[in-house]
C-alpha positions as CSV (number, residue, x, y, z in Angstrom):
1,M,-40.1,15.1,-35.8
2,R,-40.5,14.1,-32.4
3,D,-38.0,11.6,-31.1
4,A,-34.6,13.8,-30.0
5,E,-31.7,12.3,-31.2
6,A,-28.1,13.7,-30.3
7,I,-24.7,12.4,-30.6
8,Y,-22.0,14.1,-28.9
9,R,-18.3,13.1,-29.8
10,T,-14.1,13.9,-29.0
11,P,-12.4,15.0,-32.0
12,L,-9.8,13.2,-32.4
13,S,-6.8,15.5,-31.4
14,A,-5.4,14.8,-35.5
15,A,-8.5,16.9,-36.6
16,G,-6.7,20.7,-36.5
17,G,-8.3,22.1,-38.4
18,L,-12.2,21.5,-38.5
19,A,-13.5,18.5,-36.2
20,V,-17.9,18.0,-34.8
21,T,-18.3,17.4,-31.9
22,G,-22.0,17.3,-31.5
23,S,-25.2,17.1,-33.8
24,G,-28.6,15.4,-32.8
25,R,-32.5,16.7,-33.9
26,Q,-35.8,17.7,-31.8
27,Y,-39.0,19.3,-31.6
28,A,-38.3,21.4,-29.5
29,R,-40.5,23.6,-27.1
30,R,-38.4,24.5,-24.7
31,A,-36.4,28.4,-24.4
32,V,-32.8,27.3,-23.5
33,T,-32.0,30.3,-21.4
34,D,-28.7,32.4,-20.9
35,R,-26.5,29.6,-22.0
36,K,-22.7,29.7,-23.2
37,L,-20.9,27.0,-25.4
38,P,-17.1,25.8,-25.2
39,S,-17.5,25.2,-28.5
40,F,-19.4,26.8,-32.1
41,A,-22.4,25.4,-32.7
42,V,-25.5,25.9,-35.4
43,V,-29.0,25.2,-35.4
44,L,-31.3,24.8,-37.9
45,V,-35.1,25.7,-37.7
46,E,-36.7,23.1,-40.7
47,R,-39.9,24.9,-39.1
48,G,-41.6,26.8,-37.2
49,Q,-41.1,30.5,-35.6
50,G,-39.3,31.8,-32.0
51,W,-36.8,34.3,-31.5
52,L,-32.6,34.4,-30.1
53,E,-31.5,37.0,-28.1
54,T,-27.4,37.3,-27.9
55,A,-25.4,40.1,-26.6
56,A,-23.9,40.8,-30.6
57,T,-27.8,41.3,-31.2
58,G,-30.3,41.8,-28.5
59,R,-33.0,39.9,-29.1
60,R,-34.9,39.4,-32.6
61,S,-37.4,37.1,-34.3
62,L,-36.5,34.2,-36.2
63,T,-38.9,32.3,-38.6
64,G,-37.6,29.4,-40.2
65,P,-36.4,27.6,-42.3
66,A,-33.3,29.2,-40.7
67,L,-29.9,28.5,-39.5
68,F,-28.2,30.6,-36.6
69,W,-24.8,30.5,-35.8
70,L,-23.5,30.0,-31.8
71,F,-20.0,31.7,-31.0
72,P,-18.4,29.6,-28.0
73,N,-18.8,31.5,-24.1
74,R,-21.2,34.0,-25.0
75,V,-24.6,33.8,-23.4
76,H,-27.3,33.3,-25.3
77,S,-30.9,32.6,-25.1
78,Y,-33.2,30.9,-27.9
79,A,-37.0,30.0,-28.2
80,P,-39.4,28.7,-30.9
81,D,-43.0,30.0,-29.8
82,E,-46.4,28.2,-28.5
83,G,-46.1,25.5,-31.5
84,G,-42.9,24.8,-31.5
85,W,-39.9,24.6,-34.1
86,D,-38.1,21.5,-36.3
87,E,-34.2,22.0,-34.8
88,R,-31.4,20.6,-36.2
89,W,-28.3,21.5,-34.9
90,A,-24.4,20.4,-34.9
91,L,-21.4,21.1,-32.1
92,F,-18.3,22.3,-33.7
93,E,-14.7,23.3,-33.3
94,G,-10.9,23.9,-34.8
95,S,-8.7,26.4,-36.6
96,F,-10.3,27.0,-39.4
97,T,-12.9,28.7,-37.2
98,R,-10.8,31.7,-37.5
99,D,-10.8,31.4,-40.6
100,F,-14.8,31.6,-41.2
101,V,-14.8,33.9,-38.3
102,R,-11.8,36.7,-40.4
103,L,-13.8,36.1,-43.9
104,R,-17.6,37.1,-42.3
105,I,-18.7,34.0,-43.6
106,I,-20.1,33.2,-40.3
107,A,-20.7,36.7,-38.2
108,E,-21.3,37.3,-34.6
109,R,-23.3,40.1,-35.5
110,H,-25.7,38.1,-38.1
111,P,-25.3,34.8,-36.5
112,V,-29.3,33.7,-38.6
113,V,-29.6,33.1,-42.0
114,A,-32.7,32.7,-43.8
115,L,-33.1,29.7,-46.5
116,H,-34.0,29.5,-49.4
117,H,-32.4,25.8,-50.2
118,L,-33.8,24.0,-47.2
119,D,-33.9,20.2,-48.6
120,E,-30.1,20.7,-49.0
121,V,-28.7,21.7,-45.9
122,V,-31.0,19.6,-44.4
123,R,-29.4,17.2,-47.0
124,L,-25.7,18.5,-45.2
125,F,-27.2,18.0,-41.3
126,G,-28.7,14.0,-42.3
127,K,-25.0,13.3,-44.2
128,L,-23.0,15.1,-40.7
129,H,-25.1,13.2,-38.5
130,A,-25.3,9.0,-39.8
131,D,-20.8,10.4,-40.5
132,L,-21.0,11.1,-36.8
133,L,-22.4,8.1,-35.8
134,D,-20.7,6.1,-37.5
135,D,-17.5,7.0,-35.0
136,T,-15.0,5.9,-36.9
137,N,-11.9,8.1,-38.1
138,L,-13.6,8.0,-41.4
139,G,-16.9,8.6,-40.2
140,Q,-15.5,12.3,-38.3
141,A,-13.6,14.0,-41.6
142,S,-16.7,13.3,-42.3
143,A,-18.7,15.2,-40.9
144,A,-16.6,18.0,-40.7
145,L,-16.3,18.0,-44.8
146,M,-20.7,18.1,-45.0
147,L,-20.2,20.8,-41.2
148,H,-18.1,22.6,-43.8
149,R,-20.6,22.8,-46.4
150,I,-23.2,24.0,-44.8
151,I,-21.7,26.6,-43.9
152,I,-21.0,27.1,-47.1
153,S,-23.6,27.1,-48.4
154,A,-25.3,28.8,-45.3
155,A,-22.7,31.9,-46.6
156,R,-24.2,31.3,-50.1
157,Q,-27.4,32.2,-49.3
158,A,-27.0,34.7,-46.9
159,S,-25.6,36.7,-49.6
160,G,-28.7,36.1,-52.0
161,A,-25.9,34.6,-54.8
162,A,-28.9,32.9,-55.7
163,D,-30.1,36.0,-57.7
164,R,-26.5,37.1,-58.2
165,R,-25.4,34.6,-60.2
166,Q,-25.5,36.3,-64.2
167,E,-23.4,39.0,-61.7
168,R,-21.3,36.3,-61.2
169,R,-21.3,35.0,-64.2
170,D,-20.4,37.7,-65.8
171,I,-16.8,38.5,-63.3
172,A,-16.4,34.7,-64.2
173,D,-15.2,35.4,-67.6
174,I,-13.5,38.6,-66.6
175,V,-11.3,36.7,-64.0
176,E,-10.9,33.9,-67.0
177,T,-9.7,36.6,-69.7
178,L,-7.5,38.1,-67.1
179,R,-6.6,34.2,-66.8
180,R,-6.2,33.9,-70.6
181,R,-3.9,37.1,-71.2
182,A,-1.6,37.0,-68.0
183,M,1.5,36.4,-70.2
184,Q,0.6,39.9,-71.3
185,P,1.0,43.8,-70.0
186,L,-1.9,45.3,-67.9
187,D,-3.6,48.1,-68.8
188,L,-6.1,48.4,-65.9
189,A,-7.7,51.2,-67.3
190,A,-8.4,50.0,-70.8
191,F,-9.0,46.3,-69.5
192,A,-12.2,47.8,-67.1
193,A,-12.8,50.0,-70.2
194,E,-13.7,46.9,-72.3
195,H,-15.7,45.5,-69.9
196,G,-17.6,48.3,-69.1
197,M,-17.5,49.9,-65.9
198,S,-14.4,51.2,-64.3
199,P,-11.3,50.3,-62.9
200,A,-12.6,51.3,-59.0
201,T,-15.4,49.1,-60.1
202,L,-13.3,46.2,-61.6
203,R,-11.0,46.1,-59.5
204,R,-13.5,44.9,-56.1
205,R,-15.8,42.9,-58.2
206,F,-12.1,41.2,-59.3
207,T,-10.5,41.3,-55.6
208,L,-14.0,39.9,-54.0
209,E,-13.8,37.0,-57.1
210,T,-10.8,36.1,-56.2
211,G,-9.5,37.8,-53.3
212,L,-6.5,39.3,-54.8
213,P,-7.0,42.9,-57.6
214,P,-6.0,41.9,-60.9
215,K,-2.2,43.2,-60.7
216,A,-1.7,40.4,-58.0
217,F,-4.3,37.9,-59.8
218,Q,-1.5,38.4,-62.7
219,L,1.3,38.0,-61.0
220,R,0.5,34.9,-59.5
221,A,-1.0,33.2,-62.7
222,R,2.6,34.0,-64.1
223,M,4.9,32.5,-61.1
224,D,2.8,29.6,-61.3
225,H,4.1,29.9,-65.1
226,A,6.8,30.1,-64.9
227,K,6.8,27.1,-62.0
228,Q,5.5,25.5,-64.6
229,L,8.0,26.3,-67.1
230,L,11.1,25.5,-64.7
231,A,9.5,22.1,-63.9
232,T,9.1,21.0,-67.5
233,T,11.8,22.0,-70.1
234,A,15.3,23.1,-69.9
235,E,15.1,26.6,-70.9
236,K,17.1,29.3,-69.3
237,I,15.9,31.9,-66.2
238,E,16.5,34.7,-68.3
239,T,14.5,32.9,-71.7
240,V,11.5,31.8,-69.0
241,A,10.7,35.5,-67.8
242,A,10.8,37.2,-71.1
243,M,7.7,33.9,-71.9
244,I,6.2,35.0,-68.5
245,G,6.1,38.5,-69.9
246,L,9.4,39.8,-67.4
247,D,12.6,41.0,-69.4
248,D,14.8,41.2,-66.2
249,P,15.9,38.0,-65.1
250,F,16.7,39.7,-61.9
251,Y,13.4,41.0,-61.6
252,F,11.8,38.0,-62.1
253,S,14.3,35.9,-60.1
254,R,13.8,38.6,-56.7
255,V,10.0,39.0,-56.8
256,F,10.6,34.2,-57.0
257,H,12.2,34.0,-54.4
258,E,9.7,36.6,-52.2
259,R,7.0,34.1,-53.4
260,E,8.2,31.2,-53.7
261,G,11.2,31.0,-50.7
262,C,13.7,30.1,-53.6
263,S,15.5,30.7,-56.4
264,P,14.1,29.8,-59.7
265,R,17.6,27.2,-60.2
266,E,16.4,25.9,-56.7
267,F,12.8,25.1,-58.0
268,R,13.5,23.6,-60.8
269,A,16.3,21.0,-58.4
270,R,13.8,20.2,-56.2
271,Y,11.3,19.1,-59.5
272,P,13.5,17.7,-61.7
273,R,11.9,16.6,-65.1
274,V,11.8,13.5,-65.8
């Protein structure tokens, strides 16, 4: 990679959630010193080594393949060593970035991600760059999708997901088991023992996988099934409540209203059966 390329775009006002505002690639030999950017950036170092310095991390060495995140309005510096490095980059902004930071998918204190699957990330950067060159509404939307995939791929590689596939398969089986049994009473201690772990461990791993503790996950599954029954059958409200494992129809109606913002009858009226 010897010829530098760069594209800058003004995102559509409606883009909102996630927008790519620039991308490029180059064979870098010079340092970037004490710079601030108005947006987020991701820099991919395909090969080569050097260093990155931010206020949050200080100076740290960096060896490709790796990528690092830069945060808006934060002073940063970075540079390859004498041999230079092959670099790709993208600028991005939008409301989704708050969620990425809140969920620690990108973290200012841990900006560098060592990559174990470089080909996948290079392909995504290449598609992002081509989409941005397209300069159409569809191209901008596709570029945002590629950036989203880069973020997720980096997060998975940072978490060592590839080394914990069996563990993820195990917890996925537990999630599916609870989904199948969602209409039955849940004894968390017995359920955890069935899967060879303590209730605290099961709750922690289950929440990490789904974003919800087991009982909240069960309640969501029950309410989803209740909505299906309300929309597709003529069963009475109390019968629907019993079918999802809640014997008290008044409790069912109260919980349904809290979650959906309407009563079961109002929900049914919104989705009349065909």
